[in-house]
Backbone as a chain_set.jsonl record, in Angstrom:
{"seq": "MNDPIGDMLTRIRNAQMRHKSTVITPASKLRGWVLDVLADEGYIRGYESTTGKDGHPALEISLRYYEGTPVIRELKRVSKPGRRVYMSVSDLPAPRQGLGVSIVSTPRGVMSDANARAANVGGEVLCTVF", "coords": {"N": [[6.273, 53.456, 9.686], [5.279, 55.012, 12.583], [5.575, 57.472, 13.859], [6.794, 60.044, 12.455], [7.962, 62.563, 13.11], [9.014, 62.126, 15.664], [10.885, 60.18, 14.961], [12.666, 61.71, 13.388], [13.633, 63.523, 15.322], [14.914, 61.759, 17.042], [16.929, 60.801, 15.353], [18.425, 63.147, 15.082], [19.261, 63.54, 17.766], [20.808, 61.169, 18.14], [22.816, 61.505, 16.179], [24.1, 63.774, 17.173], [25.153, 62.785, 19.551], [27.174, 61.219, 18.542], [28.745, 63.126, 17.456], [28.399, 63.948, 14.774], [28.451, 65.828, 11.711], [26.406, 66.154, 9.894], [23.086, 64.854, 9.307], [20.835, 62.527, 7.853], [17.439, 62.393, 6.961], [14.233, 61.009, 6.086], [12.197, 62.869, 3.771], [9.536, 65.199, 4.351], [6.725, 67.434, 4.352], [5.943, 68.385, 6.901], [8.167, 67.726, 8.502], [10.04, 69.394, 7.293], [8.966, 71.909, 7.949], [9.232, 71.891, 10.733], [12.019, 71.789, 10.89], [12.558, 74.264, 9.76], [11.776, 75.993, 11.825], [13.622, 75.209, 13.811], [15.991, 76.022, 12.554], [15.537, 78.804, 12.312], [15.555, 79.526, 14.996], [18.138, 79.017, 15.634], [19.199, 76.529, 16.359], [20.039, 74.565, 14.595], [22.26, 74.478, 11.757], [21.122, 74.485, 9.242], [19.231, 73.018, 6.522], [18.945, 70.856, 3.673], [17.329, 69.73, 0.682], [17.683, 66.474, -0.54], [18.443, 63.405, -2.287], [17.835, 60.252, -1.057], [19.632, 57.146, -0.299], [18.0, 55.143, -1.192], [16.638, 56.285, -3.25], [14.464, 57.834, -2.63], [13.029, 61.035, -1.669], [14.935, 63.064, 0.576], [16.047, 64.764, 3.575], [18.869, 66.6, 4.362], [20.356, 67.398, 7.258], [22.19, 69.947, 8.737], [24.043, 69.959, 11.537], [24.629, 71.888, 14.536], [27.325, 73.042, 16.492], [28.911, 74.255, 19.477], [31.958, 75.154, 20.548], [32.68, 72.442, 20.516], [30.557, 71.153, 21.815], [27.18, 70.059, 21.459], [24.671, 72.354, 20.289], [22.003, 71.893, 20.763], [20.778, 70.792, 23.687], [18.764, 69.334, 24.86], [16.124, 67.525, 23.481], [12.885, 66.955, 23.138], [10.021, 65.003, 22.469], [6.705, 66.001, 22.636], [3.852, 65.865, 21.992], [2.511, 62.876, 21.094], [1.769, 60.078, 18.867], [-0.022, 58.386, 20.251], [-0.955, 59.991, 22.251], [-2.054, 62.978, 21.929], [-1.216, 66.389, 22.401], [-2.747, 69.307, 22.989], [-2.793, 72.829, 23.277], [-3.992, 75.963, 24.521], [-3.317, 79.419, 23.683], [-2.686, 80.772, 26.029], [-1.768, 78.752, 27.658], [0.58, 77.752, 26.601], [3.742, 76.191, 26.866], [6.849, 77.482, 28.198], [9.816, 76.368, 27.787], [12.391, 75.7, 30.154], [12.261, 78.157, 31.611], [11.957, 80.066, 29.587], [14.346, 79.922, 28.168], [14.449, 77.875, 26.373], [12.685, 76.435, 23.527], [9.393, 75.804, 22.448], [7.923, 73.921, 19.919], [5.182, 74.474, 17.942], [2.296, 73.324, 16.291], [0.091, 75.123, 14.55], [-3.066, 76.567, 13.394], [-2.139, 78.483, 11.667], [0.239, 77.552, 10.746], [3.427, 75.878, 11.38], [5.192, 76.898, 14.186], [7.307, 78.682, 16.552], [6.899, 78.815, 20.163], [6.955, 81.459, 21.069], [6.351, 82.945, 18.759], [3.792, 81.951, 18.32], [2.441, 82.935, 20.545], [2.632, 85.653, 19.956], [1.092, 85.74, 17.638], [-1.259, 85.06, 18.742], [-2.381, 82.437, 18.827], [-3.126, 79.018, 19.513], [-2.34, 75.493, 19.655], [-1.201, 72.231, 18.596], [1.353, 70.966, 20.568], [4.338, 70.088, 19.411], [7.098, 69.487, 20.02], [9.774, 70.114, 22.414], [12.666, 72.153, 22.766], [15.893, 72.574, 24.041]], "CA": [[6.701, 54.294, 10.777], [4.107, 55.652, 13.171], [5.853, 58.815, 14.353], [7.904, 60.577, 11.665], [8.64, 63.653, 13.81], [9.807, 61.475, 16.702], [12.008, 59.539, 14.284], [13.617, 62.754, 13.003], [14.254, 64.042, 16.539], [15.827, 60.722, 17.523], [18.09, 60.813, 14.458], [19.232, 64.319, 15.441], [19.895, 63.244, 19.055], [21.832, 60.146, 17.948], [23.927, 62.079, 15.423], [24.834, 64.68, 18.048], [25.924, 61.984, 20.497], [28.341, 60.734, 17.822], [29.411, 64.335, 16.939], [28.304, 64.008, 13.316], [28.176, 67.184, 11.233], [25.119, 66.127, 9.208], [22.262, 63.658, 9.461], [19.843, 62.442, 6.776], [16.135, 61.872, 7.38], [13.277, 61.063, 4.976], [11.586, 64.188, 3.611], [8.102, 65.438, 4.372], [6.463, 68.854, 4.564], [5.938, 68.681, 8.327], [9.556, 67.707, 8.961], [10.66, 70.621, 6.786], [8.474, 73.052, 8.731], [9.87, 71.816, 12.049], [13.412, 72.17, 10.689], [12.582, 75.715, 9.545], [11.732, 76.631, 13.148], [14.907, 74.952, 14.457], [16.994, 76.872, 11.913], [15.253, 80.193, 12.677], [15.917, 79.717, 16.4], [19.585, 78.86, 15.752], [19.594, 75.239, 16.906], [20.743, 73.846, 13.534], [22.794, 75.388, 10.729], [20.153, 74.509, 8.149], [18.991, 71.718, 5.91], [18.712, 70.925, 2.231], [16.668, 68.556, 0.107], [18.55, 65.585, -1.308], [17.858, 62.107, -2.585], [18.418, 59.229, -0.203], [20.263, 55.995, -0.947], [16.954, 54.335, -1.809], [16.019, 57.04, -4.326], [13.368, 58.65, -2.116], [13.466, 62.352, -1.206], [15.442, 63.1, 1.949], [16.526, 66.051, 4.064], [20.177, 66.524, 5.004], [20.351, 68.406, 8.307], [23.513, 70.336, 9.214], [23.966, 70.188, 12.973], [25.416, 73.012, 15.006], [28.071, 72.805, 17.719], [29.61, 75.411, 20.024], [33.139, 74.689, 21.265], [32.669, 70.989, 20.585], [29.355, 70.586, 22.416], [25.997, 70.343, 20.639], [23.841, 73.487, 20.691], [20.781, 71.296, 21.317], [21.086, 69.984, 24.859], [17.633, 68.451, 25.127], [15.146, 67.529, 22.404], [11.842, 66.052, 23.628], [8.739, 64.933, 21.771], [5.63, 66.22, 23.607], [2.635, 65.266, 21.463], [2.849, 61.614, 20.452], [0.596, 59.526, 18.183], [-0.961, 57.806, 21.2], [-1.45, 61.017, 23.171], [-1.865, 64.307, 21.359], [-1.253, 67.447, 23.409], [-3.174, 70.585, 22.428], [-2.82, 73.878, 24.297], [-4.392, 77.302, 24.095], [-2.197, 80.352, 23.678], [-2.332, 81.126, 27.406], [-1.171, 77.595, 28.326], [1.778, 77.284, 25.901], [4.885, 76.122, 27.782], [8.118, 78.138, 27.886], [10.793, 75.454, 28.381], [13.545, 76.24, 30.879], [11.968, 79.551, 31.958], [12.108, 80.913, 28.414], [15.615, 79.713, 27.469], [14.207, 76.892, 25.327], [11.63, 76.72, 22.555], [8.394, 74.788, 22.128], [7.486, 74.004, 18.525], [3.733, 74.311, 17.983], [1.586, 73.264, 15.024], [-1.098, 75.955, 14.701], [-3.791, 76.744, 12.134], [-1.351, 79.392, 10.814], [1.499, 76.906, 10.4], [4.299, 75.432, 12.458], [5.956, 78.046, 14.667], [7.788, 78.599, 17.925], [5.908, 79.245, 21.146], [6.951, 82.933, 21.123], [5.603, 83.416, 17.588], [2.39, 81.581, 18.514], [1.879, 83.919, 21.482], [2.514, 86.928, 19.239], [-0.024, 85.607, 16.7], [-2.427, 84.765, 19.568], [-2.966, 81.154, 18.425], [-2.652, 77.815, 20.181], [-2.318, 74.344, 18.765], [-0.568, 71.011, 19.069], [2.751, 71.138, 20.937], [5.047, 68.962, 18.815], [8.294, 69.143, 20.781], [10.472, 71.194, 23.107], [14.09, 72.156, 22.498], [16.687, 73.4, 24.941]], "C": [[5.49, 55.072, 11.284], [4.335, 57.108, 13.557], [7.037, 59.422, 13.603], [8.657, 61.722, 12.351], [9.53, 63.089, 14.915], [11.036, 60.794, 16.124], [13.076, 60.567, 13.921], [14.355, 63.291, 14.238], [15.253, 63.039, 17.117], [17.072, 60.655, 16.651], [19.012, 61.987, 14.789], [19.967, 64.067, 16.758], [21.042, 62.247, 18.895], [23.046, 60.694, 17.209], [24.749, 63.025, 16.297], [25.652, 63.915, 19.09], [27.214, 61.461, 19.855], [29.132, 61.871, 17.185], [29.485, 64.355, 15.415], [28.003, 65.44, 12.893], [26.834, 67.264, 10.515], [24.394, 64.825, 9.515], [21.195, 63.7, 8.371], [18.577, 61.793, 7.319], [15.204, 61.909, 6.174], [12.542, 62.414, 4.95], [10.074, 64.136, 3.747], [7.91, 66.925, 4.641], [6.537, 69.216, 6.038], [7.352, 68.688, 8.898], [10.279, 68.966, 8.511], [10.239, 71.837, 7.583], [9.091, 73.066, 10.122], [11.341, 72.234, 11.938], [13.56, 73.663, 10.41], [12.596, 76.451, 10.885], [13.062, 76.427, 13.87], [16.013, 75.826, 13.864], [16.786, 78.343, 12.283], [15.685, 80.505, 14.107], [17.408, 79.493, 16.644], [20.055, 77.539, 16.323], [20.286, 74.342, 15.881], [21.259, 74.869, 12.536], [21.798, 75.568, 9.589], [19.934, 73.103, 7.635], [18.788, 71.92, 4.422], [18.083, 69.628, 1.753], [17.661, 67.779, -0.735], [17.757, 64.34, -1.678], [18.583, 61.07, -1.744], [19.017, 58.091, -1.0], [19.247, 55.138, -1.682], [16.23, 55.063, -2.934], [14.853, 57.902, -3.894], [13.894, 60.013, -1.673], [13.884, 62.312, 0.263], [15.857, 64.521, 2.288], [17.861, 65.83, 4.756], [20.288, 67.7, 5.969], [21.784, 68.669, 8.752], [23.4, 70.726, 10.679], [24.924, 71.292, 13.394], [26.049, 72.669, 16.35], [28.713, 74.116, 18.163], [30.723, 74.892, 20.927], [33.094, 73.183, 21.518], [31.453, 70.352, 21.232], [28.147, 70.945, 21.552], [25.216, 71.537, 21.189], [22.541, 72.98, 21.305], [21.18, 70.405, 22.479], [20.0, 68.961, 25.127], [16.599, 68.631, 24.027], [14.094, 66.493, 22.761], [10.595, 66.14, 22.76], [7.642, 65.069, 22.816], [4.364, 65.504, 23.151], [3.009, 64.019, 20.667], [1.612, 61.052, 19.76], [-0.438, 58.944, 19.138], [-1.577, 58.816, 22.139], [-1.113, 62.385, 22.602], [-2.033, 65.354, 22.454], [-1.564, 68.767, 22.713], [-3.239, 71.613, 23.555], [-3.285, 75.192, 23.698], [-3.19, 78.225, 24.224], [-1.762, 80.716, 25.089], [-1.628, 79.992, 28.14], [0.123, 77.111, 27.682], [2.987, 77.298, 26.831], [6.076, 76.931, 27.269], [9.209, 77.292, 28.532], [11.965, 76.195, 29.021], [13.421, 77.737, 31.143], [12.268, 80.504, 30.801], [13.423, 80.746, 27.671], [15.48, 78.706, 26.335], [13.056, 77.316, 24.44], [10.681, 75.531, 22.474], [7.993, 74.988, 20.678], [6.026, 73.586, 18.485], [3.184, 74.28, 16.562], [0.25, 73.983, 15.211], [-1.869, 75.995, 13.39], [-3.064, 77.682, 11.164], [0.005, 78.824, 10.453], [2.278, 76.491, 11.62], [5.171, 76.609, 12.866], [6.433, 77.809, 16.09], [6.722, 79.11, 18.882], [5.833, 80.769, 21.231], [6.167, 83.511, 19.947], [4.115, 83.095, 17.714], [1.717, 82.545, 19.495], [1.671, 85.261, 20.794], [1.345, 86.907, 18.262], [-1.33, 85.287, 17.417], [-3.163, 83.504, 19.096], [-2.352, 80.032, 19.251], [-2.633, 76.675, 19.185], [-1.678, 73.142, 19.419], [0.903, 71.265, 19.348], [3.515, 69.902, 20.443], [6.241, 68.53, 19.654], [8.848, 70.359, 21.494], [11.961, 71.024, 22.873], [14.769, 73.051, 23.506], [18.149, 73.153, 24.65]], "O": [[4.773, 55.707, 10.51], [3.39, 57.897, 13.58], [8.172, 59.324, 14.069], [9.871, 61.837, 12.187], [10.668, 63.526, 15.082], [12.108, 60.825, 16.728], [14.265, 60.321, 14.126], [15.569, 63.49, 14.196], [16.309, 63.424, 17.619], [18.172, 60.468, 17.171], [20.234, 61.842, 14.777], [21.161, 64.347, 16.862], [22.124, 62.45, 19.446], [24.182, 60.385, 17.569], [25.973, 63.071, 16.171], [26.736, 64.36, 19.468], [28.224, 61.282, 20.537], [30.088, 61.62, 16.452], [30.505, 64.731, 14.838], [27.367, 66.185, 13.638], [26.19, 68.312, 10.519], [24.999, 63.834, 9.925], [20.71, 64.772, 8.008], [18.626, 60.792, 8.034], [15.371, 62.77, 5.31], [12.302, 63.017, 5.996], [9.42, 63.182, 3.326], [8.829, 67.599, 5.105], [7.125, 70.237, 6.396], [7.695, 69.563, 9.693], [11.052, 69.542, 9.276], [11.062, 72.708, 7.866], [9.436, 74.129, 10.638], [11.848, 72.954, 12.798], [14.569, 74.265, 10.778], [13.34, 77.416, 11.059], [13.582, 77.363, 14.478], [16.876, 76.314, 14.593], [17.757, 79.055, 12.54], [16.13, 81.616, 14.397], [17.896, 79.752, 17.745], [21.21, 77.432, 16.738], [21.043, 73.448, 16.26], [20.759, 75.992, 12.472], [21.65, 76.661, 9.042], [20.388, 72.126, 8.23], [18.494, 73.026, 3.969], [18.281, 68.567, 2.344], [18.39, 68.353, -1.544], [16.559, 64.243, -1.413], [19.813, 61.024, -1.731], [18.925, 58.065, -2.227], [19.576, 54.483, -2.671], [15.296, 54.513, -3.517], [14.299, 58.637, -4.712], [15.071, 60.142, -1.337], [13.275, 61.622, 1.081], [15.999, 65.371, 1.408], [17.976, 64.975, 5.634], [20.311, 68.857, 5.549], [22.511, 67.74, 9.104], [22.74, 71.708, 11.019], [25.898, 71.59, 12.703], [25.409, 72.09, 17.228], [29.02, 74.979, 17.34], [30.456, 74.264, 21.952], [33.43, 72.716, 22.606], [31.319, 69.128, 21.208], [28.105, 72.031, 20.973], [25.111, 71.712, 22.403], [22.032, 73.568, 22.259], [21.841, 69.384, 22.288], [20.283, 67.848, 25.57], [16.24, 69.757, 23.681], [14.358, 65.292, 22.701], [10.174, 67.228, 22.367], [7.64, 64.324, 23.796], [3.861, 64.628, 23.854], [3.739, 64.103, 19.679], [0.503, 61.508, 20.038], [-1.633, 59.008, 18.849], [-2.604, 58.544, 22.76], [-0.001, 62.883, 22.781], [-2.889, 65.218, 23.329], [-0.752, 69.282, 21.944], [-3.689, 71.302, 24.658], [-3.016, 75.499, 22.536], [-2.169, 77.854, 24.804], [-0.575, 80.947, 25.322], [-0.957, 80.234, 29.143], [0.717, 76.148, 28.166], [3.236, 78.293, 27.511], [6.284, 77.051, 26.061], [9.504, 77.478, 29.713], [12.458, 77.188, 28.487], [14.367, 78.493, 30.924], [12.768, 81.61, 31.009], [13.609, 81.373, 26.628], [16.311, 78.685, 25.428], [12.518, 78.414, 24.58], [11.12, 74.381, 22.437], [7.747, 76.117, 20.255], [5.666, 72.495, 18.93], [3.556, 75.105, 15.727], [-0.619, 73.508, 15.942], [-1.377, 75.506, 12.373], [-3.348, 77.672, 9.966], [0.846, 79.539, 9.908], [1.854, 76.718, 12.753], [5.808, 77.245, 12.026], [6.017, 76.856, 16.749], [5.76, 79.758, 18.468], [4.752, 81.317, 21.445], [5.404, 84.461, 20.118], [3.272, 83.874, 17.27], [0.563, 82.927, 19.301], [0.661, 85.929, 21.015], [0.678, 87.923, 18.068], [-2.388, 85.244, 16.791], [-4.388, 83.492, 18.979], [-1.185, 80.103, 19.639], [-2.885, 76.878, 17.997], [-1.618, 73.044, 20.645], [1.63, 71.727, 18.469], [3.36, 68.809, 20.987], [6.387, 67.349, 19.968], [8.45, 71.491, 21.22], [12.465, 69.903, 22.792], [14.294, 74.149, 23.799], [19.016, 73.747, 25.292]]}, "num_chains": 1, "name": "protein.A"}
């Protein structure tokens, strides 16, 4: 698999289209950090470490719905393996005029765009959520 973050985001999108309550994805530190930001911002209920059917570590993500509709309306991968997108703190995007969140990988860790502005650091824009 060339793009593990893209794979995780696609699994979340697909599970929400089918109104699943949970989705399982292979575990990695970066995926966990991205899920931490999604949980802190209130887009998912949370996640927990489990063991997959093949015996490898996995993450079980609890999706969040409001009145039957998914809380995450749009989940887009920005920086891809073929085209990395790096931005300074002044150029960080605010999706949907500040109603959404950009997840940024910075030298101080993976954080939301608002936290990156507060810490005055830029980095690689992984994805945007609305």
